[in-house]
C-alpha positions, -999 to 999 in steps of 0.1 A, spaced: -785 259 -463 -807 289 -457 -842 299 -468 -829 332 -480 -807 316 -506 -817 293 -535 -785 279 -549 -803 257 -574 -806 286 -598 -768 294 -599 -741 281 -622 -714 277 -595 -677 277 -605 -659 283 -572 -665 276 -535 -645 288 -504 -652 283 -467 -634 311 -449 -619 309 -414 -650 325 -399 -673 298 -414 -687 319 -442 -694 302 -474 -683 321 -505 -700 311 -538 -685 322 -571 -707 319 -602 -705 320 -639 -726 351 -644 -740 363 -611 -708 373 -592 -702 362 -556 -726 353 -528 -714 351 -492 -736 330 -469 -732 335 -432 -759 322 -409 -792 331 -423 -778 362 -441 -767 362 -478 -746 390 -492 -742 395 -530 -712 411 -547 -717 421 -583 -706 449 -606 -726 475 -586 -707 465 -555 -674 470 -572 -666 435 -585 -645 437 -617 -664 409 -634 -693 385 -627 -676 353 -640 -657 339 -610 -629 315 -619 -616 309 -584 -617 321 -548 -589 322 -522 -584 335 -487 -551 350 -476 -535 349 -442 -552 382 -432 -587 367 -439 -591 387 -472 -610 367 -498 -596 371 -533 -616 364 -565 -602 357 -600 -628 371 -624 -631 375 -662 -620 411 -659 -593 410 -632 -590 401 -596 -607 415 -566 -600 415 -529 -630 415 -507 -626 430 -473 -660 435 -458 -675 455 -472 -649 470 -496 -639 455 -530 -605 464 -544 -598 455 -581 -566 447 -599 -566 446 -637 -543 455 -666 -548 491 -656 -530 483 -623 -504 462 -641 -517 426 -645 -506 409 -677 -542 401 -687 -577 407 -672 -590 372 -675 -573 357 -644 -574 319 -645 -565 314 -608 -553 330 -577 -531 320 -547 -523 339 -515 -489 327 -503 -479 326 -466 -456 356 -470 -486 377 -481 -478 377 -518 -509 371 -540 -501 352 -572 -523 355 -603 -523 329 -631 -529 345 -665 -527 336 -701 -496 356 -708 -480 361 -674 -476 350 -638 -485 381 -618 -478 388 -582 -491 415 -558 -471 425 -528 -479 456 -507 -504 467 -534 -477 467 -562 -482 444 -592 -452 427 -608 -452 401 -636 -432 373 -650 -440 372 -687 -438 346 -714 -403 346 -729 -390 367 -700 -389 341 -672 -422 323 -676 -415 289 -693 -446 289 -714 -478 309 -719 -507 297 -699 -504 293 -661 -532 269 -653 -526 260 -617 -506 270 -586 -497 255 -553 -475 266 -524 -458 237 -506 -447 235 -470 -413 250 -478 -427 281 -495 -420 269 -530 -445 278 -557 -455 249 -580 -469 259 -614 -488 241 -641 -477 259 -672 -490 248 -706 -484 210 -705 -456 209 -679 -449 213 -642 -424 239 -628 -413 251 -594 -402 285 -582 -379 280 -553 -383 301 -521 
């Protein structure tokens, strides 16, 4: 890879290759590393990351990389980090996954809700109030714009 980066010492949980060819590496305790050419950037708590345990990484249509962490979700737009957590309206801080839809909506899988962010505003679908279970474990947007959800032990679809 690069002599400046020793990935053998990391506990890697998430990888994302962005549209510019940068490799984003999410770890279990060391935050995020971005490898581009021979340069390696590190994002941790001191750079504004909400948590250092990275569950997943996703790139939206504008090229912003989103990270689901143990303390919320972060958007990384070089060099700024913006955090969303329960303070901003997420159902829970420990986001299990993240998906950036084609329409610009960012969906967040949580233990008690399915959260979505549009134009910087957080909204939620909660257990017992539209969410057909408690743990959203996976998400996929299909070619028609429908959002497929793994919730508890079943599969559901939110129609576009």
